[in-house]
C-alpha positions in Angstrom: 0.0 0.0 0.0 2.9 2.4 0.7 3.8 2.5 -3.0 0.2 3.1 -4.0 -0.1 5.9 -1.5 2.9 7.6 -3.0 1.2 7.3 -6.4 -2.0 8.8 -5.1 -0.8 11.8 -3.2 0.6 14.5 -5.3 4.2 15.5 -4.6 3.1 19.0 -3.5 1.2 17.5 -0.6 4.0 15.2 0.7 5.4 17.7 3.2 1.9 17.9 4.6 1.5 14.2 4.7 4.8 13.7 6.5 4.0 16.4 9.1 0.6 14.8 9.8 2.3 11.4 10.2 4.8 12.9 12.6 1.9 14.2 14.7 3.2 17.8 14.7 0.0 19.3 13.3 -3.5 19.4 14.7 -5.0 21.6 11.9 -4.4 21.6 8.2 -5.7 24.6 6.2 -5.5 23.9 2.5 -6.3 26.6 0.0 -6.0 26.8 -3.8 -7.9 27.3 -7.0 -9.7 24.8 -9.2 -7.9 21.5 -9.7 -5.4 22.2 -6.9 -5.8 18.6 -5.5 -6.6 19.7 -2.0 -9.9 17.8 -1.7 -8.4 14.6 -3.1 -5.5 14.8 -0.7 -7.6 15.5 2.4 -10.0 12.6 1.6 -7.1 10.2 1.3 -5.4 11.5 4.4 -8.5 11.4 6.5 -9.0 7.7 5.8 -5.3 7.0 6.4 -5.5 8.7 9.8 -8.7 6.9 10.6 -6.9 3.6 10.1 -3.9 4.7 12.2 -6.2 5.6 15.1 -8.6 2.7 15.7 -10.5 4.5 18.6 -11.2 7.5 16.4 -14.1 8.5 14.2 -14.4 11.2 11.6 -16.9 13.9 10.7 -17.1 15.6 7.3 -18.9 18.9 7.1 -20.2 21.5 4.7 -22.2 24.6 5.5 -25.4 23.3 3.7 -26.3 19.6 4.3 -28.0 19.4 0.9 -24.6 19.6 -0.9 -23.0 16.7 1.0 -24.0 13.7 -1.3 -22.6 15.1 -4.5 -19.4 16.6 -3.0 -17.7 15.3 0.1 -19.6 12.0 0.3 -18.7 11.2 -3.3 -15.1 12.3 -2.6 -14.7 10.0 0.4 -16.1 7.2 -1.7 -13.5 7.9 -4.3 -10.7 7.8 -1.8 -11.9 4.6 -0.3 -11.8 3.0 -3.8 -8.4 4.5 -4.7 -6.9 3.0 -1.5 -8.3 -0.5 -2.4 -10.6 -0.5 0.7 -14.0 -0.8 -0.9 -14.7 -4.2 0.5 -13.8 -3.0 4.0 -16.2 -0.1 4.1 -20.0 0.0 4.1 -21.3 3.4 2.9 -25.0 4.3 3.3 -27.0 7.4 2.4 -29.6 7.2 5.2 -27.9 7.8 7.5 -25.1 9.3 5.5 -22.0 7.5 6.8 -19.2 5.2 5.9 -18.3 2.4 8.4 -14.9 0.7 8.5 -16.1 -2.9 9.0 -13.0 -4.4 10.8 -13.3 -1.9 13.7 -16.7 -0.3 13.4 -15.2 3.2 13.0 -17.4 5.7 11.3 -17.1 8.6 8.9 -20.2 10.8 9.5 -21.5 13.6 7.2 -23.3 16.7 8.4 -24.3 20.1 7.3 -23.7 23.0 9.7 -27.1 24.4 8.8 -28.5 22.1 11.5 -26.4 22.8 14.6 -28.8 20.7 16.8 -27.7 17.5 15.1 -24.0 18.3 15.6 -24.5 18.9 19.4 -26.2 15.5 19.7 -23.9 13.4 17.5 -22.9 10.1 19.2 -20.4 7.5 18.2 -20.5 3.8 19.3 -17.1 3.9 21.0 -14.0 6.1 21.4 -14.4 9.7 20.2 -14.5 11.9 17.1 -10.9 12.9 16.4 -11.0 13.8 12.7 -13.0 16.7 11.1 -13.0 18.1 7.6 -14.6 21.5 6.9 -15.0 21.6 3.1 -15.6 25.0 1.4 -14.6 26.7 4.7 -15.5 30.1 3.2 -19.2 29.2 3.1 -19.3 29.0 6.9 -20.4 32.1 8.8 -17.0 32.8 10.4 -14.5 31.6 13.0 -17.0 31.6 15.8 -19.1 29.0 14.0 -16.1 26.8 13.3 -15.1 27.0 17.0 -18.6 26.1 18.0 -18.5 23.0 15.8 -15.1 21.9 17.0 -16.2 22.3 20.6 -19.2 20.1 19.9 -17.4 17.3 18.1 -13.9 17.2 19.7 -14.8 15.9 23.1 -12.6 13.2 24.7 -9.8 11.3 23.1 -6.2 12.3 22.9 -6.0 12.7 19.1 -7.6 15.5 17.1 -6.9 16.7 13.6 -9.0 19.2 11.6 -8.8 19.7 7.9 -10.1 23.0 6.4 -10.2 23.5 2.7 -11.4 26.4 0.5 -10.9 28.4 -2.6 -9.9 31.9 -1.4 -12.5 34.5 -2.0 -11.4 37.4 -4.2 -11.8 40.0 -1.5 -8.9 40.3 0.9 -11.2 41.2 3.8 -13.1 37.9 3.6 -12.8 36.2 7.0 -11.2 33.0 5.7 -8.4 34.9 4.0 -7.5 36.5 7.3 -7.9 33.2 9.0 -5.3 31.6 6.7 -2.8 34.3 7.8 -3.3 33.7 11.5 -0.5 31.7 13.2 -1.0 29.3 16.0 0.9 26.2 17.3 0.0 23.1 15.4 -1.5 24.9 12.5 -0.2 24.2 9.0 -1.3 26.3 6.0 -0.8 24.9 2.6 -1.3 26.5 -0.8 -1.5 24.7 -4.1 -2.7 25.2 -7.6 -3.4 23.0 -10.6 0.1 23.7 -11.8 1.4 21.7 -8.9 -0.3 18.5 -10.1 0.9 16.1 -12.8 -0.8 17.3 -16.0 -2.2 13.8 -16.8 -4.2 14.0 -13.5 -6.2 16.9 -14.9 -6.6 16.0 -18.6 -6.3 18.2 -21.8 -9.7 19.8 -21.5 -9.0 21.2 -18.0 -5.6 22.5 -19.0 -7.0 24.1 -22.2 -9.8 25.8 -20.3 -7.3 27.2 -17.8 -5.0 28.5 -20.5 -7.9 30.1 -22.4 -9.0 32.0 -19.3 -5.4 33.0 -18.7 -5.2 34.6 -22.1 -8.7 36.3 -22.1 -9.1 37.3 -18.5 -5.8 37.1 -16.5 -7.4 38.5 -13.3 -10.2 35.8 -13.3 -7.5 33.2 -14.1 -5.4 34.2 -11.1 -8.4 34.0 -8.8 -10.2 30.9 -10.1 -7.2 28.7 -11.1 -4.3 30.0 -9.0 -6.4 30.7 -5.9 -5.0 34.2 -5.5 -6.8 36.9 -3.5 -7.1 39.4 -6.3 -9.5 41.8 -4.6 -12.7 43.3 -5.8 -11.1 46.1 -7.8 -11.0 48.4 -4.7 -7.8 47.2 -3.0 -5.7 50.0 -1.7 -2.4 48.2 -2.0 -1.7 46.5 -5.3 2.0 46.2 -4.6 1.9 43.7 -1.7 4.2 40.6 -1.5 3.4 38.2 1.3 6.4 36.0 1.7 8.7 34.8 4.5 11.6 37.1 5.3 14.3 34.8 6.7 16.2 35.8 9.8 19.4 35.9 7.8 17.8 38.4 5.4 16.4 40.7 8.1 19.7 40.5 10.1 21.3 42.3 7.3 18.9 45.3 7.4 21.1 48.3 8.4 18.7 51.1 9.3 15.5 49.7 10.9 12.6 52.1 11.6 10.0 51.5 14.2 6.4 52.7 14.5 3.6 52.6 17.1 -0.1 53.3 16.9 -1.6 53.8 20.4 -4.7 51.8 21.4 -6.4 50.2 24.3 -9.8 48.4 23.5 -11.4 47.6 21.2 -8.7 49.3 19.0 -5.4 47.6 19.7 -2.0 49.0 20.4 0.1 48.2 17.3 3.9 48.1 16.7 5.9 47.4 13.6 9.6 47.2 12.5 10.4 48.0 8.9 13.3 48.5 6.6 13.3 50.5 3.4 15.4 49.6 0.4 15.7 53.0 -1.3 17.5 51.7 -4.4 14.7 49.3 -5.2 11.9 51.3 -3.6 10.9 48.3 -1.6 9.6 48.3 2.0 10.1 45.3 4.2 7.8 44.7 7.2 9.3 42.0 9.4 8.2 42.4 13.0 4.9 43.2 14.8 3.2 43.3 18.2 -0.5 43.6 18.8 -1.9 44.2 22.3 -5.2 45.2 23.9 -5.8 46.5 27.4 -2.0 46.8 27.9 -0.4 49.7 29.7 2.3 52.0 28.3 4.7 50.6 30.9 4.1 47.0 29.7 4.3 47.8 26.0 7.4 49.8 26.6 9.0 46.8 28.3 8.0 44.7 25.3 9.9 47.1 22.9 12.9 47.3 25.2 13.1 43.5 25.3 13.1 43.6 21.5 16.0 46.0 21.4 13.9 48.8 19.7 15.8 52.0 19.3 15.7 55.1 17.1 14.0 56.2 15.0 10.8 55.2 16.9 7.8 57.3 15.8 4.4 57.1 17.4 1.0 58.6 16.9 1.1 62.2 18.2 -2.5 62.0 19.4 -1.3 60.9 22.8 1.6 63.1 24.0 1.5 61.5 27.5 2.1 58.1 26.0 5.1 59.4 24.0 6.4 60.9 27.3 5.8 57.6 29.1 8.0 55.8 26.5 10.8 58.4 26.8 10.7 58.0 30.6 11.1 54.3 30.1 14.2 54.8 28.0 12.7 54.6 24.5 13.7 57.3 22.0 10.1 58.0 21.1 9.1 61.0 19.0 5.6 62.0 18.0 4.6 61.8 14.3 4.3 65.3 12.7 1.0 64.5 11.0 -0.5 67.8 9.7 -2.8 68.5 6.7 -2.9 65.8 4.1 -0.3 63.7 6.0 -2.5 60.6 5.7 -3.1 61.0 2.0 0.5 61.8 1.3 1.9 58.9 3.3 -0.6 56.4 1.8 0.1 57.5 -1.7 3.8 57.1 -1.0 3.2 53.5 0.2 1.1 52.8 -2.8 3.8 54.1 -5.2 6.5 51.7 -3.9 7.6 48.9 -6.2 6.7 46.5 -3.4 5.7 46.2 0.2 7.0 42.9 1.4 5.3 41.5 4.6 6.3 38.3 6.4 2.9 36.7 7.1 4.3 34.4 9.7 6.1 37.1 11.7 3.5 39.7 11.0 0.1 38.0 10.6 -2.0 41.0 11.8 -0.1 43.4 9.5 -0.5 41.1 6.5 -4.2 40.8 7.3 -4.7 44.5 7.5 -2.7 45.4 4.3 -4.2 42.6 2.2 -7.8 43.3 3.3 -7.6 47.1 3.1 -10.0 48.4 0.4 -11.6 51.6 -0.7 -15.2 52.1 0.3 -17.9 51.9 -2.3 -21.0 53.9 -2.8 -23.8 51.5 -1.6 -26.2 52.8 -4.3 -23.9 52.9 -7.4 -21.0 50.6 -6.4 -18.5 53.4 -7.3 -15.3 53.5 -5.4 -15.2 56.5 -3.0 -12.2 58.8 -2.5 -10.3 58.8 0.7 -8.9 56.1 2.9 -11.2 54.3 5.3 -10.3 54.7 9.0 -11.0 51.1 9.9 -8.8 48.1 10.5 -5.7 50.1 9.8 -3.8 50.1 13.1 -0.6 48.4 11.8 -1.0 50.4 8.6 -0.8 53.5 10.7 2.2 52.2 12.7 4.0 51.6 9.4 3.1 55.1 8.2 4.6 56.6 11.3 7.7 54.4 11.0 8.5 55.7 7.5 7.5 59.3 8.1 11.2 60.3 8.0 11.4 58.8 4.5 8.3 59.9 2.7 8.5 63.5 3.9 11.9 63.9 2.2 11.8 65.8 -1.1 12.1 63.7 -4.2 10.9 60.5 -2.5 
C-alpha cells in the first residue's frame, strides 16, 4: 500500500502528509484554486489517519447539508476506492455515513445548517478525532467553526482538523484573514493546478485554464491559481506576502519603528520596517499587537526587543510618548499635519513592493491585504479617501517611515 499511496498523493502534498504522520500538526488549512488537488489529498489523508487511530471516528462537514452527497460524500467514496478498501467499508446514504467494518469506526457527514444534530452526535465507542470542513469560506465565520469543533472534539487524545477552500477574491473575507493567523500546530498549505501532474487533470481542463489566462488574467489568477485578487477596490496593489528569513532581516542596516496607540477595542500596534531606497521596496518583518495593555508594559516589550531610534508614534497621545521616553525609549511624535494621511498612503502605494512576512506579522498582513476603498452603496462606485477602519498596523507603518516619505524627491 505504501507504493500506491505515493502514487495517489501529489508531490506538493507530501510535506503535509509527512507532518501529519509525525503528529506535529492538529490543523491543516488547504487553499487553492480549481484543480489544486486539496480535496483529493484530504479525503485520502482522512482515511489513512482513521486507520492509524482505531479508537477515532471522523466527521465531514459542509455549510449546507443538501450539498453533501454530490461533494464530500462522493469524494470520500473515491478515496476509499483508490486505497483499495471498498470491501472493508460500508457506505450508506440514510444515515449518510461510511463504516470501516474491521473496527466499526465511522465517517459521518453533516451540514452545519442544522447545529442541533451536531451537538447531539454520538459514536459507538471512542471519540471523534478527525474533522473536515470543506468549502470553509461558506461557513459564517471563525465563531461557527469553533462552536462545531467544541461540539465534536470531546474526549480522546488525538484530534486533527482539515479545512479547505478556494480563497474569495476580496482580501477582507474572514477566511483569507484566518489563513494568515498563526498558532501552534496549524499548517497552512497553498497549491494550484500547476502543482499536479498534467495527466491527472486532462487536456480539456488545461485548455480551459489556458484560455482564461489569455482572455481574463485576473479571473484566471483567482479561479485557477487561488489568488486573492481583490474586488477592484484594493488600496495596496503592490503587496508581496512571503517569508523574510532571519538571515535576510539581520542584514537590514537602518531599521525604523512605528507605534499606533490603542487600548480596546482598538489595539496598540507596533511594527519594525526596513526601506530599500535603491529598489523602492519596504520590508515589514516584526509586529506586536496588544489590547488593554499599559504603556509601561508595551514599553517593556519594545525594550526587550531592542527597539531604538528612530521610533515614531501617533502624536494624538503626548503623554504616551512621554511615558515611553521616561522608560528609556527614544520615542518621537509623528508630525502629521494637513494631508499627511493622503501623502503617506500615496507614497506606500507608489512603492515597487511592500514585502510582509505573514508568519512574523500576521496581523499586519491581514490589514494590508484586506484594506480596500469604500464603495457607494447605491452605485457601487469607489469612493475617494482612505477608510479609517482596521488600519492600526498600517498607521504604525506610516509613522515608522515618516522620515522617509517626507523627504523631497521620495
